[in-house]
C-alpha positions in Angstrom: 0.1 0.1 -0.3 1.4 3.3 -1.0 1.6 6.6 1.2 -1.7 8.4 -0.9 -3.7 4.5 -0.5 -3.0 4.7 3.0 -3.7 8.1 2.9 -7.0 8.4 1.3 -8.0 5.4 2.8 -7.4 6.8 6.4 -9.9 9.8 4.7 -12.1 7.5 3.3 -12.3 6.3 6.8 -12.4 9.8 8.8 -15.8 10.6 6.7 -17.2 7.2 8.1 -16.3 8.6 11.3 -18.2 12.0 10.9 -21.4 9.8 10.4 -20.8 7.4 12.6 -19.8 10.1 15.7 -23.0 12.0 15.2 -24.6 9.5 15.3 -23.7 7.3 18.0 -23.5 11.6 19.7 -27.4 11.4 19.7 -27.4 7.2 21.2 -25.1 7.4 23.7 -27.9 10.5 25.2 -30.6 8.0 24.3 -28.8 5.2 25.3 -26.2 5.4 27.4 -27.3 8.9 29.7 -31.7 7.4 29.1 -31.0 4.0 28.6 -34.0 3.7 26.2 -33.1 1.3 23.2 -33.9 3.5 20.0 -34.1 1.3 17.6 -36.1 3.7 15.6 -33.4 6.0 15.7 -31.5 5.1 12.1 -34.7 5.7 11.0 -34.3 9.1 12.8 -31.3 9.8 10.4 -33.5 8.7 7.6 -36.0 11.6 8.2 -33.5 13.9 8.8 -31.9 13.6 5.2 -34.9 13.1 4.1 -35.8 16.6 5.3 -32.1 17.9 3.5 -33.9 16.3 0.3 -37.0 18.4 0.8 -35.3 21.8 1.5 -33.2 20.7 -1.1 -36.8 20.6 -3.1 -38.3 24.0 -1.6 -35.3 26.2 -2.2 -35.3 24.9 -6.1 -38.9 25.1 -6.6 -38.7 28.7 -4.7 -35.3 30.2 -4.5 -33.0 28.9 -7.6 -30.6 32.2 -6.9 -30.4 31.5 -3.6 -29.5 28.0 -3.5 -26.2 28.0 -2.2 -27.9 28.3 1.2 -30.3 25.8 1.3 -27.4 23.0 3.1 -27.2 24.7 5.3 -30.5 25.5 6.0 -31.1 22.1 5.5 -29.4 21.3 8.5 -31.1 23.6 10.2 -34.0 22.0 9.3 -33.0 18.4 9.8 -32.9 18.5 13.1 -35.8 21.0 13.9 -38.1 18.3 12.3 -36.4 15.2 14.3 -36.1 16.8 17.5 -39.5 17.7 17.4 -40.0 13.9 16.3 -38.5 12.8 19.2 -40.2 15.3 21.9 -43.2 13.8 20.8 -42.1 10.5 20.4 -41.0 11.0 23.9 -44.5 12.3 25.6 -46.3 10.0 23.6 -44.9 7.2 23.7 -40.9 6.7 25.5 -42.5 7.7 29.2 -44.1 4.7 29.9 -41.9 2.7 28.6 -39.2 3.9 31.1 -37.0 1.0 32.8 -38.6 -1.4 31.1 -36.2 -1.9 28.0 -37.4 -4.9 26.0 -41.2 -2.7 26.0 -38.9 -0.1 24.5 -36.9 -1.5 22.3 -40.3 -3.2 21.3 -41.9 -0.4 20.6 -39.1 1.9 19.2 -38.2 -1.9 16.6 -42.3 -0.7 15.2 -41.7 2.6 14.7 -39.1 2.9 13.1 -41.2 0.0 10.2 -43.7 2.2 10.3 -40.7 5.3 9.1 -40.3 3.5 6.9 -43.8 3.1 4.8 -44.0 6.4 5.8 -41.0 6.9 3.7 -41.4 4.9 0.8 -45.3 6.5 0.2 -44.1 9.9 0.9 -40.8 9.4 -1.2 -41.2 6.1 -3.5 -39.0 3.6 -2.4 -36.2 4.3 -4.5 -33.1 6.0 -3.2 -32.8 9.6 -3.3 -30.1 11.9 -4.2 -29.4 15.0 -2.8 -26.8 18.2 -5.1 -23.7 19.4 -3.8 -23.7 23.5 -3.0 -21.3 24.9 -5.8 -19.0 26.2 -2.0 -18.5 22.3 -1.4 -18.2 21.2 -5.4 -14.1 20.3 -6.0 -11.4 19.5 -3.7 -8.5 20.2 -2.4 -5.2 18.5 -3.2 -3.5 18.0 0.0 -1.0 15.8 -1.6 0.9 15.7 -5.7 -2.2 12.5 -6.6 -4.0 12.5 -3.6 -7.1 15.4 -3.8 -9.7 15.8 -0.2 -13.4 16.8 -1.0 -14.3 20.2 0.5 -18.5 18.5 1.1 -16.3 15.8 3.6 -13.8 18.6 4.6 -17.2 20.8 5.6 -19.1 17.4 6.7 -15.2 16.6 9.5 -15.4 20.1 10.3 -19.5 20.1 11.2 -18.8 16.8 13.4 -16.4 17.9 15.6 -18.1 21.3 15.9 -21.6 20.0 17.0 -19.6 17.3 19.6 -17.7 20.7 21.2 -21.4 21.7 21.1 -22.9 18.8 22.6 -19.9 19.0 25.0 -19.8 22.4 25.8 -24.6 21.9 27.0 -23.6 18.6 29.3 -21.2 20.0 31.1 -21.5 24.3 30.9 -25.2 24.7 31.1 -28.0 25.0 33.8 -29.8 22.5 30.9 -26.4 19.3 31.3 -26.3 20.1 34.8 -30.3 19.3 35.1 -30.0 16.4 33.1 -26.8 14.8 34.1 -28.9 15.5 38.1 -32.2 13.7 36.9 -30.0 10.8 35.2 -28.0 10.1 38.8 -30.5 10.8 40.9 -33.9 11.1 39.3 -35.6 10.7 43.3 -33.2 13.5 44.6 -32.9 15.7 41.5 -37.2 16.0 41.3 -37.1 16.5 45.3 -34.6 19.5 44.5 -37.0 21.0 42.2 -36.4 19.9 38.7 -39.1 19.6 36.2 -37.4 15.4 35.6 -40.1 14.8 33.3 -39.1 18.1 31.0 -35.9 17.1 31.6 -36.7 13.6 30.1 -38.3 14.8 27.0 -35.5 17.4 25.9 -32.7 15.0 26.3 -34.5 12.3 23.5 -35.5 15.5 21.5 -31.8 15.7 21.8 -30.3 13.4 20.9 -33.2 12.6 18.0 -32.4 16.3 17.1 -28.8 15.0 16.7 -29.8 11.8 14.4 -31.1 14.7 12.2 -28.1 16.0 11.9 -26.3 12.7 11.1 -29.0 12.4 8.9 -27.9 15.2 6.7 -24.4 15.0 6.4 -24.9 11.5 5.3 -26.5 13.2 2.1 -23.1 14.9 1.1 -21.8 10.8 1.0 -24.6 9.1 -0.2 -28.2 8.6 -1.5 -31.0 7.9 1.2 -33.7 5.3 1.0 -36.2 4.0 3.0 -34.1 1.9 4.9 -31.2 3.5 4.8 -30.7 4.0 9.1 -31.1 0.8 9.3 -27.3 0.0 7.9 -25.7 2.3 10.7 -28.4 1.5 13.3 -26.2 -2.3 14.6 -22.9 -0.1 13.8 -23.8 2.7 16.5 -25.1 1.0 19.1 -21.3 -1.0 18.3 -19.8 1.9 18.1 -21.5 3.5 22.0 -21.4 -0.5 23.7 -17.3 -0.6 22.6 -16.3 3.0 23.8 -18.0 2.8 27.4 -22.3 3.9 27.6 -22.1 6.6 29.7 -18.5 8.2 28.3 -18.7 10.8 25.9 -15.5 10.8 25.2 -15.5 7.4 24.8 -17.9 8.0 21.7 -15.3 9.7 20.4 -12.7 7.9 20.4 -14.9 4.7 19.4 -16.5 5.9 16.5 -12.8 6.8 15.2 -12.0 3.5 15.5 -14.2 1.9 14.1 -14.6 3.7 11.6 -11.4 3.6 10.6 -10.6 -0.2 11.1 -14.3 -1.0 9.0 -11.8 1.5 6.2 -9.3 -0.7 6.7 -10.5 -4.3 6.5 -12.8 -3.1 3.7 -10.6 -2.1 1.4 -8.1 -5.3 2.1 -11.3 -7.9 2.2 -15.3 -8.0 2.1 -16.8 -5.3 2.9 -19.1 -8.8 5.1 -15.9 -9.6 5.9 -14.7 -6.9 7.2 -17.6 -6.7 8.9 -17.8 -10.1 10.4 -14.2 -9.1 11.3 -14.5 -5.6 13.5 -17.9 -7.4 15.3 -15.0 -9.8 16.5 -12.9 -8.2 17.9 -15.6 -5.7 19.4 -16.6 -9.3 21.2 -13.0 -9.8 22.3 -12.6 -6.2 23.3 -16.3 -6.2 25.8 -15.1 -10.1 27.2 -12.1 -8.4 29.1 -13.3 -4.5 29.2 -17.6 -5.4 29.8 -17.9 -1.8 29.9 -16.5 -0.9 27.6 -12.6 -0.2 25.7 -13.3 3.9 26.8 -15.2 4.0 30.2 -15.2 6.4 33.0 -14.2 4.1 36.7 -17.1 5.1 39.1 -18.1 4.2 42.3 -21.1 2.9 42.8 
């Protein structure tokens, strides 16, 4: 493998890392902090992608002269749509299923199947593609013969900004303090005057909104179909569990490690063998570190 090929494979892994990271951040909040097994998380990613696709269609019909702005607006729209859907989902179903993981798993799996059919009826069974805005077209020549697409560089930057924003929200705001208090000791948080139900709804909605941003970013990498989310939801659960379900830093490092391994293994072997090899490595690591590779040590 030449150095140029190695660099391209590393960058491909970095592109996959951005999608896994944005998906895993949302799932780390929903699953890691709240203990909710949300099998519809992948469909929320697809919802964000379709929201971006719909935004592109609206701009093409009504504001063709401002097409350069549609992707930024699409990211915001994807977050708002999935955040609102997540809030309604929590208020209408999830709040009755806390501390019932199997019921939550089955209920959210049913939601995922319903959303897939909704996507088929609304956008058709075929995959749809979002056009690349003019200012993200082209590439940067990092080395002779090695060009890095601007769209993927932008997605990497977006993922880093979102990660920094989530960290700031969780550890630098009053809402983050309330969230962590509720997740650590719900009874004491309620006794201290925190509206635990409101925190639950906003926390679940935030996790869903992050999945929407992941879907919006995904449109710059590949086309979107009704079952696109199912291709990533298992990988996202693996990332969260592998990194440590209560560790934000573990989620980031695990996303990067698994994305780079998958990119490298897919170059050296078939895609199915690459997936199987990664799963085997994850099983071995979890055998010796059941709380996750980067789980923080805390007193229980």
